[in-house]
DRENDRENRO-288957 format. One record per residue (C-alpha): residue number from 1; residue in three letters; z, y, x. Coordinates in nm, 3 decimals, decimal comma. Layout:
N
<NUM 'ALA' <Z Y X>>
...
***
This chain:
275
<1 'MET' <0,000 0,000 0,000>>
<2 'PHE' <-0,094 0,344 0,128>>
<3 'ARG' <0,208 0,552 0,230>>
<4 'ARG' <0,184 0,928 0,196>>
<5 'LYS' <0,224 1,110 0,526>>
<6 'ARG' <0,549 1,300 0,547>>
<7 'THR' <0,528 1,678 0,543>>
<8 'TYR' <0,766 1,932 0,698>>
<9 'ASN' <0,842 2,295 0,625>>
<10 'TRP' <0,912 2,362 0,994>>
<11 'THR' <0,699 2,359 1,306>>
<12 'MET' <0,785 2,247 1,658>>
<13 'VAL' <0,839 2,405 2,000>>
<14 'ASP' <0,727 2,236 2,323>>
<15 'ILE' <0,942 2,365 2,611>>
<16 'HIS' <0,808 2,139 2,890>>
<17 'ASN' <0,444 2,068 2,967>>
<18 'HIS' <0,168 2,126 3,219>>
<19 'MET' <-0,098 2,286 3,004>>
<20 'LEU' <-0,151 2,595 3,220>>
<21 'PHE' <-0,477 2,544 3,403>>
<22 'GLY' <-0,539 2,534 3,778>>
<23 'VAL' <-0,182 2,554 3,910>>
<24 'ASP' <-0,052 2,197 3,935>>
<25 'ASP' <-0,141 1,837 3,841>>
<26 'GLY' <-0,180 1,924 3,473>>
<27 'ALA' <-0,475 2,096 3,305>>
<28 'LYS' <-0,757 2,150 3,552>>
<29 'THR' <-0,962 2,414 3,372>>
<30 'LEU' <-0,922 2,690 3,115>>
<31 'GLU' <-1,119 2,484 2,864>>
<32 'MET' <-0,891 2,186 2,918>>
<33 'SER' <-0,588 2,407 2,856>>
<34 'LEU' <-0,741 2,525 2,530>>
<35 'GLN' <-0,823 2,171 2,419>>
<36 'MET' <-0,467 2,058 2,488>>
<37 'LEU' <-0,318 2,354 2,307>>
<38 'LYS' <-0,544 2,297 2,006>>
<39 'MET' <-0,430 1,933 2,000>>
<40 'ALA' <-0,068 2,046 2,009>>
<41 'PHE' <-0,119 2,307 1,738>>
<42 'GLU' <-0,304 2,071 1,505>>
<43 'SER' <-0,017 1,822 1,531>>
<44 'GLY' <0,246 2,076 1,431>>
<45 'THR' <0,351 2,258 1,749>>
<46 'GLN' <0,346 2,635 1,699>>
<47 'LYS' <0,522 2,759 2,013>>
<48 'VAL' <0,456 2,637 2,368>>
<49 'VAL' <0,648 2,721 2,683>>
<50 'LEU' <0,415 2,651 2,975>>
<51 'THR' <0,611 2,507 3,269>>
<52 'PRO' <0,408 2,466 3,591>>
<53 'HIS' <0,570 2,264 3,867>>
<54 'TYR' <0,778 2,439 4,133>>
<55 'SER' <0,805 2,169 4,395>>
<56 'PRO' <0,711 2,072 4,751>>
<57 'ARG' <0,436 1,835 4,632>>
<58 'ARG' <0,294 1,947 4,300>>
<59 'GLY' <0,398 2,307 4,259>>
<60 'LYS' <0,301 2,539 4,540>>
<61 'ALA' <0,066 2,766 4,353>>
<62 'PRO' <0,146 3,134 4,411>>
<63 'TYR' <0,323 3,307 4,126>>
<64 'LYS' <0,052 3,574 4,113>>
<65 'LEU' <-0,200 3,305 4,025>>
<66 'ILE' <0,029 3,155 3,762>>
<67 'LEU' <0,070 3,496 3,599>>
<68 'ARG' <-0,304 3,565 3,615>>
<69 'ASN' <-0,398 3,231 3,457>>
<70 'TYR' <-0,123 3,271 3,198>>
<71 'GLU' <-0,262 3,608 3,087>>
<72 'ILE' <-0,617 3,469 3,076>>
<73 'LEU' <-0,501 3,176 2,864>>
<74 'LYS' <-0,297 3,397 2,631>>
<75 'GLU' <-0,601 3,612 2,562>>
<76 'ARG' <-0,817 3,311 2,474>>
<77 'VAL' <-0,542 3,158 2,260>>
<78 'ALA' <-0,508 3,483 2,065>>
<79 'GLN' <-0,879 3,458 1,986>>
<80 'GLU' <-0,912 3,086 1,919>>
<81 'ILE' <-0,564 2,967 1,809>>
<82 'PRO' <-0,406 3,279 1,656>>
<83 'GLY' <-0,114 3,088 1,504>>
<84 'LEU' <0,006 2,961 1,843>>
<85 'SER' <0,255 3,151 2,061>>
<86 'LEU' <0,269 3,104 2,439>>
<87 'TYR' <0,560 3,162 2,677>>
<88 'LEU' <0,609 3,102 3,048>>
<89 'GLY' <0,865 2,900 3,240>>
<90 'ARG' <0,871 2,658 3,537>>
<91 'GLU' <0,981 2,303 3,610>>
<92 'VAL' <1,186 2,321 3,929>>
<93 'TYR' <1,217 2,014 4,150>>
<94 'TYR' <1,567 1,994 4,293>>
<95 'LEU' <1,617 1,999 4,668>>
<96 'SER' <1,940 2,093 4,841>>
<97 'ASN' <1,788 2,423 4,961>>
<98 'VAL' <1,591 2,518 4,650>>
<99 'PHE' <1,830 2,798 4,558>>
<100 'GLU' <1,867 2,946 4,906>>
<101 'ASP' <1,775 3,316 4,914>>
<102 'ILE' <1,658 3,285 4,556>>
<103 'ASP' <1,645 3,661 4,516>>
<104 'LYS' <1,423 3,705 4,821>>
<105 'VAL' <1,050 3,693 4,756>>
<106 'GLU' <0,856 3,496 5,016>>
<107 'ASP' <0,499 3,591 5,109>>
<108 'SER' <0,499 3,863 4,846>>
<109 'ASP' <0,196 4,030 5,007>>
<110 'VAL' <-0,019 3,717 5,000>>
<111 'ASP' <-0,275 3,732 4,719>>
<112 'MET' <-0,383 3,371 4,667>>
<113 'THR' <-0,561 3,408 4,335>>
<114 'ASP' <-0,843 3,189 4,469>>
<115 'TYR' <-0,599 2,901 4,519>>
<116 'GLU' <-0,716 2,573 4,364>>
<117 'TRP' <-0,462 2,297 4,324>>
<118 'GLY' <-0,543 1,986 4,525>>
<119 'THR' <-0,810 2,144 4,744>>
<120 'MET' <-0,586 2,323 4,991>>
<121 'ASN' <-0,346 2,173 5,245>>
<122 'ASP' <-0,028 2,209 5,046>>
<123 'VAL' <0,167 2,015 5,307>>
<124 'LYS' <0,125 2,296 5,557>>
<125 'ASN' <0,089 2,591 5,322>>
<126 'ASP' <0,369 2,677 5,082>>
<127 'PHE' <0,281 2,969 4,854>>
<128 'ARG' <0,585 2,942 4,629>>
<129 'GLU' <0,769 3,268 4,573>>
<130 'LYS' <1,143 3,215 4,546>>
<131 'ASP' <1,213 3,519 4,334>>
<132 'LEU' <1,427 3,474 4,026>>
<133 'LYS' <1,157 3,573 3,778>>
<134 'ALA' <0,926 3,298 3,903>>
<135 'ILE' <1,147 3,010 3,785>>
<136 'ARG' <1,324 3,140 3,474>>
<137 'MET' <1,240 3,020 3,124>>
<138 'CYS' <1,092 3,297 2,910>>
<139 'GLY' <1,276 3,565 3,107>>
<140 'THR' <1,618 3,414 3,028>>
<141 'LYS' <1,870 3,259 3,266>>
<142 'ASN' <1,764 2,908 3,159>>
<143 'MET' <1,574 2,680 3,394>>
<144 'ILE' <1,421 2,334 3,368>>
<145 'ILE' <1,528 2,124 3,666>>
<146 'GLU' <1,394 1,781 3,756>>
<147 'PHE' <1,502 1,517 4,006>>
<148 'SER' <1,347 1,219 4,180>>
<149 'ALA' <1,336 0,907 3,964>>
<150 'MET' <1,559 0,729 4,216>>
<151 'THR' <1,815 1,011 4,237>>
<152 'ASP' <2,177 0,901 4,207>>
<153 'ILE' <2,411 1,060 3,955>>
<154 'ASP' <2,606 1,249 4,223>>
<155 'THR' <2,289 1,429 4,330>>
<156 'ILE' <2,216 1,522 3,971>>
<157 'ARG' <2,569 1,658 3,934>>
<158 'ARG' <2,527 1,856 4,257>>
<159 'GLY' <2,197 1,997 4,136>>
<160 'ILE' <2,354 2,110 3,811>>
<161 'SER' <2,642 2,274 3,998>>
<162 'ASP' <2,401 2,448 4,236>>
<163 'CYS' <2,204 2,571 3,939>>
<164 'PHE' <2,510 2,726 3,774>>
<165 'MET' <2,630 2,878 4,102>>
<166 'SER' <2,291 3,046 4,147>>
<167 'GLY' <2,315 3,207 3,805>>
<168 'PHE' <2,097 2,970 3,603>>
<169 'GLN' <2,160 2,755 3,297>>
<170 'PRO' <2,013 2,409 3,373>>
<171 'ILE' <1,801 2,208 3,132>>
<172 'VAL' <1,772 1,863 3,292>>
<173 'ALA' <1,415 1,738 3,249>>
<174 'HIS' <1,323 1,393 3,115>>
<175 'VAL' <1,660 1,233 3,189>>
<176 'GLU' <1,533 0,893 3,073>>
<177 'ARG' <1,315 0,873 3,384>>
<178 'TYR' <1,611 0,856 3,622>>
<179 'VAL' <1,705 0,499 3,706>>
<180 'CYS' <2,079 0,575 3,713>>
<181 'ILE' <2,061 0,707 3,355>>
<182 'VAL' <1,852 0,415 3,231>>
<183 'LYS' <2,118 0,180 3,368>>
<184 'ASP' <2,403 0,379 3,212>>
<185 'PRO' <2,296 0,634 2,946>>
<186 'LEU' <2,657 0,737 2,887>>
<187 'LEU' <2,651 0,917 3,222>>
<188 'ILE' <2,479 1,194 3,027>>
<189 'ALA' <2,814 1,273 2,865>>
<190 'ASP' <2,943 1,394 3,201>>
<191 'LEU' <2,637 1,617 3,256>>
<192 'ARG' <2,681 1,772 2,915>>
<193 'GLU' <3,049 1,835 2,985>>
<194 'MET' <2,938 2,024 3,295>>
<195 'GLY' <2,736 2,250 3,064>>
<196 'ALA' <2,385 2,116 3,123>>
<197 'TYR' <2,130 2,083 2,844>>
<198 'ILE' <1,936 1,758 2,815>>
<199 'GLN' <1,562 1,711 2,757>>
<200 'ILE' <1,371 1,388 2,693>>
<201 'ASN' <0,998 1,320 2,662>>
<202 'ALA' <0,836 1,243 2,329>>
<203 'ASP' <0,637 0,947 2,460>>
<204 'SER' <0,958 0,782 2,584>>
<205 'ILE' <1,087 0,786 2,226>>
<206 'MET' <0,774 0,598 2,123>>
<207 'GLY' <0,815 0,332 2,392>>
<208 'VAL' <0,523 0,437 2,611>>
<209 'ASN' <0,738 0,416 2,924>>
<210 'GLY' <0,869 0,066 2,861>>
<211 'PRO' <1,143 -0,108 2,661>>
<212 'GLN' <1,430 -0,022 2,897>>
<213 'VAL' <1,349 0,349 2,879>>
<214 'LYS' <1,316 0,331 2,502>>
<215 'LYS' <1,653 0,156 2,479>>
<216 'CYS' <1,806 0,433 2,691>>
<217 'VAL' <1,650 0,701 2,470>>
<218 'LYS' <1,777 0,535 2,152>>
<219 'LYS' <2,129 0,542 2,294>>
<220 'LEU' <2,097 0,911 2,388>>
<221 'LEU' <1,970 0,997 2,040>>
<222 'SER' <2,235 0,792 1,861>>
<223 'GLU' <2,507 0,972 2,060>>
<224 'GLU' <2,332 1,307 1,994>>
<225 'PHE' <2,319 1,374 2,368>>
<226 'VAL' <1,966 1,521 2,343>>
<227 'ASP' <1,912 1,898 2,317>>
<228 'PHE' <1,532 1,909 2,348>>
<229 'VAL' <1,231 1,682 2,302>>
<230 'ALA' <0,917 1,797 2,484>>
<231 'SER' <0,574 1,653 2,558>>
<232 'ASP' <0,559 1,687 2,939>>
<233 'ALA' <0,185 1,678 2,869>>
<234 'HIS' <-0,055 1,664 3,164>>
<235 'ASN' <-0,389 1,575 3,003>>
<236 'LEU' <-0,578 1,481 2,686>>
<237 'THR' <-0,553 1,105 2,721>>
<238 'SER' <-0,257 0,932 2,884>>
<239 'ARG' <-0,008 1,220 2,859>>
<240 'LYS' <-0,099 1,410 2,544>>
<241 'PRO' <0,069 1,725 2,406>>
<242 'ILE' <0,173 1,558 2,080>>
<243 'LEU' <0,529 1,572 1,944>>
<244 'SER' <0,467 1,476 1,582>>
<245 'GLU' <0,501 1,098 1,616>>
<246 'ALA' <0,835 1,132 1,794>>
<247 'ARG' <0,948 1,391 1,537>>
<248 'ASP' <0,870 1,149 1,254>>
<249 'TYR' <1,061 0,869 1,426>>
<250 'VAL' <1,369 1,080 1,496>>
<251 'SER' <1,370 1,225 1,143>>
<252 'LYS' <1,362 0,878 0,992>>
<253 'LYS' <1,616 0,715 1,225>>
<254 'TYR' <1,858 0,997 1,302>>
<255 'GLY' <1,805 1,252 1,027>>
<256 'GLU' <1,581 1,553 0,978>>
<257 'ILE' <1,854 1,807 1,060>>
<258 'TYR' <1,900 1,661 1,409>>
<259 'ALA' <1,523 1,633 1,452>>
<260 'GLN' <1,475 1,997 1,358>>
<261 'ASN' <1,738 2,102 1,609>>
<262 'ILE' <1,592 1,914 1,906>>
<263 'PHE' <1,226 1,977 1,825>>
<264 'ARG' <1,263 2,343 1,725>>
<265 'ASN' <1,592 2,523 1,659>>
<266 'ASN' <1,761 2,475 1,996>>
<267 'ALA' <1,454 2,606 2,177>>
<268 'ILE' <1,426 2,914 1,959>>
<269 'LYS' <1,795 2,992 1,997>>
<270 'LEU' <1,834 2,920 2,370>>
<271 'LEU' <1,509 3,072 2,490>>
<272 'VAL' <1,524 3,365 2,247>>
<273 'LEU' <1,182 3,289 2,105>>
<274 'GLU' <1,045 3,483 1,812>>
<275 'LYS' <1,119 3,294 1,489>>
***
């Protein structure tokens, strides 16, 4: 028997993705960015915080280029997807020295707007600018921070502490990807007590990353340890910018109020997005 598709009177916010073109291992071109954003919008996402990598391996694009591409994309989105709102943040990879001299801009006179990710020697050339504005979420004190998959819980705790001490509010990215959390999801309780916010990926909810990860995610959701669900989208195929399937699952299993909070309300409140 045909089942009517569920409808919602609220739209979603994606706070973590790689849909900004030409700056990391996500969207390669402007047209690809637009295709991904149209896919997101058509599936119910109305606000997108673009979060290019800030890391030694995948996030060395100069901030000037990120700002330039962001403005180009915003202009095209206003023309082609007028109901979609864009914002800018970063996904910061934690290293012990990542917050050193955070208020000091490095290579501020270098104009690398011709930079193309993957074609330059990023091992030798680091164009990251360590100014505060380059890694904040939507101009707030919030920051998405990620760790290596094999990171131990003590390193995650240290990263969170370093984040607070440097004046940022940490949002820990895709916690279900860290082996220590998969083994013991209740460790998240300690991170939340420290004051960190917790983000998981939509495809992990749907089991794309394996049964153990899905089991971990179910535990996090049942304990209401999750503050945000995001796409972490990188492309149009294997890592799509779609939140709707995960939203439907969470609404059915854990209630629509909780789903609305982690897919929309928390983002609007924390990042001071326009309602």
